[in-house]
N, C-alpha and C positions, 0 to 999 in steps of 0.2 A: 181570352175569357177564362177565368179561373174554374176549375172543374167542380161541380157540385156532387154531393153524395146521392146514391139512388133513392128516390123517393119510396117511402114505405107501401106495402101492397094495399093497405087499407086506404091510402090517399091516391091511388091510381084509378083514373077514369078509362075503363077498357070494355069494349064490347066486340066479340069476335062472332062472325056469323058464317064463317066458311072455312073450308080446309084448303090449303095451298096444294095444288096438284103435285108440285115437285118435293113437298116434305118427305115422301117416301123415298126419295134419291138419297137423302142423308141419313136414312135409318129409323124414319118414323113411318113406317108402312102400317102400323097397327092402330093409329089414331083415327077414331072414326066419330067422335063427338065434339061439339063446341066446347063443352066443359072441359074436355082433355087438353084441347089447344089453348084455352084461356089459362089453364095451370102451366102450361108450357111456357107461355109468353110471360106470366108473373115469374116464372123461375128463371128465364133468360135476363129479366129486368134486375131482380134482387141479387143475382150472381153472375152478373156480366163480367166477361174477362176484359171488356174494353168499352169505354163509354166516350161518346164524342158529342160536343156541344158546339153551337155556334149561333149567332144572331143574324136572322135573316132580314136585311134591311128592306127588301122589296115587298116584304109582307108585314109592315108596321113594327119592325123590331122584334118579331116573333123569335123565342128561344127554341131552336130546333135541337132535338135530342136523338141520338142513335145509341142503343145498347146492343152489343154484340156478344154472344156467348158460343163459345167452341164445344162441340160435343165428341169431336175427334180431331185429329191433325187437320188444321186449316178448314174446317168444315163445322157449320153450325147455323144458328139463325140470328137475323138482325131485326130489332123492334125499334120503330121510328115514330117520332110524335113531337109534341111540344110541352113546355111547362108554362102553366098560366101564372097569374100574379101572385098565387098563394103557394107556388112551388108544386102543384098538383100536376102529375103527368097525364097528358091528354094523348091517347092512343090514337095513331094514323093508321098503321099497317105494319105487318111483319113479312119477311121473305127468308127462305133458306138460302144459304151460299156456299160456295166452295172458293176459297182464295187460291188464285193461280200462283205458278211459280215460273220464273224465267220472262222473257220479253217476247211477246206475240207479234208486235208490229211497232215500227218507228214512223209510220205515216201520220199525218195531220189528223185531228180528232175534233169533231164538233159535238156539242151537247145541247139537248132540248129537254125541257120540263114536260112529263106527261100531263095530260089534260085534267085528269080526275084526281091525282094525289101529288103530294110534295115528294115526287120522285122523278129519276131523269134517265133518259136514253142516250147513249153515245152512237155516234156514227163515224166510221171510218172507212175510207175508200181505198182499200189495198189492192193494187193491181194483181198480185199473184193468186188472189183467191177467185176472182171472177165475178164476184157479186159485192155489193155494198153491205159492209158489215154493220149490223144494228144490234146493240147489246144493252143489257141492263146495268146502269152504273152503280157500282158497288160503294164507292168513296165520295157520296154526294156532299158530305159535310166539308171535305177538303175543296171541292169545286165551289161551293158557296162562299167559303172563306176567301178564296181569289176574287170571285165576283164581288164581294163586299169591299174589296180593296181597288176595284175597277182595274185589275191586273190581267184581264182576259183580252185577247188570247195569250196563253202561256208558252213560250218557246222552250224547246228542249225536253218535251214529254215523250213518254213511251207508253205502250199499251200491253197490259198483262190481261189475257183472256182466260176465262174458265167456263165450265158448262156443267149443267146438271141433266141427267138423262133419266127417263121414267120407263124406258124400254130400250132393248139393245140386244145385239148378237154378235159372237165372235166368229170371223171367217178366216180361212186359211189365206196366206199371201199369194200373190201371183209370182211363180218362178222366173226369175230375170237373171241373165248373165251379167257380168261386169261391163261388157261392151254395150249391152242394151241400157244399162242404167246411166253410163256416160253419155249415151245418144239422147235419152230422155232429159237429162240434166241441161244438155246443150239446146234441145228444143224448147224447154221451158224457158230458159234465159233469153232466147230469141223471141218467143211469144211475149214475154212480159215487156221487153224492149218495143215491140210492136204495139201493145196495149198503151204503153205510156206516151208513144208517138201518136196514136189515134185520139187520145184524151186532148192532145194539143191541136188536133185538127188536122193532122197529116192524112190526106186523101189516100195516098199509096199504101200506108199502113192499114188504113180501114179496109181497103180493097184486099189486101193480102190477108188479113184476118177473116174477111167473108169467105174468100176462097178456100182457105184452110178449114174453116168450119163445114163447108160444103163437102170438101173431100173427106173429113172425118165422119160426117153423117153417112155418106155413101158407103164407106168402108165398113162401118158398124152396121148398117142396114143389111149389108151382103153377108157378114159374118154371123150375125145373131140368128140367123135361120138354122144355123148348125152348132153354135157354141152358146154357153150360159153368158148372160149380160155381165155377170160379176168376174168373169175371167177376161173380159174386154175392158171394164172400166175398173181401174186401180183405185181411185179415189174420187170423191165428189163432195161438194158442200152447196146445199140448195135450201132455199126458203121453204118453210113447212107450215101449211095451214094459213089462218088469217092473222096470227100475231107476228109482228115483223121481227121479234127477236128470238124466234124458234126456227130451227133448221133441221134437215134431215142430212146426216153425213156418213161417209164412209172413209175412214183414215187408218194409217199404220200405227200400230201402237209402239211407242219408243221405250216405254218403262211402265210398270204397273205394281201396285201393291195392295193389300187388303188392310182396311182399318176396322175398328168396331165402335159404334155408337155407345159412349160410356153410359147413357141412360137407359136405352132399350136393349142393349147387346146384340143389335142386328149388325151384320156384317156389310160393308161397302167397299166396293172396288173404286180406287183412284188410278187412273190411267193418264198418261202423257201421250196425246195422239197428234200426228202429223197429217194434216188433211189439206191438200192443195198448197203445199209448202207452209202452211200455217200451223204453229205449234200452240197447244193449249192444254189444260188438265180438264179431264171429264170424270165426274163421280157418278155411281148407279148402285142401287141397292142389289146385293148378290142375288136375291130372289127374283129381280127382274132382268137378270143377264143370262142368256142362253149361250152356254159354252164356257170354256176356260180361257181367260186372257192370258196372253204371254207376248213378250217383246218380239215383234216380227209379224204377229198375226194382226189381222184388221179388226176394227170395231166399227158395226153399223147400228145406227140408232137415231133416234129424235132427241134433240137437246134444246135446254133453254140457255141462251148464251148470255153470260155475264162479263164484266170487266172493270178493271181499276185503272185510272190513269195514274201513271207514275209521275208526280210533278217534281221538278228539281228541288233540292234542299229539303226533301221530306223523308 
């Protein structure tokens, strides 16, 4: 479909009645009113860095539109809606985003539409994480284009994850010798193989995993009486609250750098975190982060998980 120019602000039908919880994560912590958010959305539409269009054949050939504007490196807001017959933009919703770097997973991905809005959730069952990953799909337009062509499922895809955090703290790493690191790596490989076998119905693998979990629970219950839990638990990735794409994590920082929101001047930390062998980028407002991030240290916080499916030939 040929790309149309952005509609003028006076032709936009837009009503915003809420503040997105994770707007502060990308440097908009001082937004407090509906009017300010409306102005932000209008600015993102009129000055978008990227515009995506497609026809949604499942909804009467509706022309879906997505405007994305970056306010720092790989970080901004996306405004989604449709064009009516007179090319008026009808607002659906907006969300803050962080575009991830690198490949987080090569496992199969399934995508489902949210019930209330024209937005989508992705599901990835990666054995190394220990839980089923549910994330907010960033590139829904690409997915709908493949769906329109009846080209689903697509082979050869990969997943790039990212996350927004509205609270977090920096923790020191657990000291480990090279021998201990190699032992942990071997144990992780063995456990992943057992999990994969258990998923195929191998009863011996299921029994081995059950016994291993019981031994781990017993050992931690004994040690935790005298030691701090974070000196025993190196990393974790757990569902948080009632929304299925939010998680509480503890992971090792691989790389970090600070960026500035060009509109507000607020500083935001972007960190590449390894958590349960899963690598993804996390951004958090400097005002919401307790401690100084540095490679090798650990990040502990609550995140909203997002992801982009990397389709072949895109």
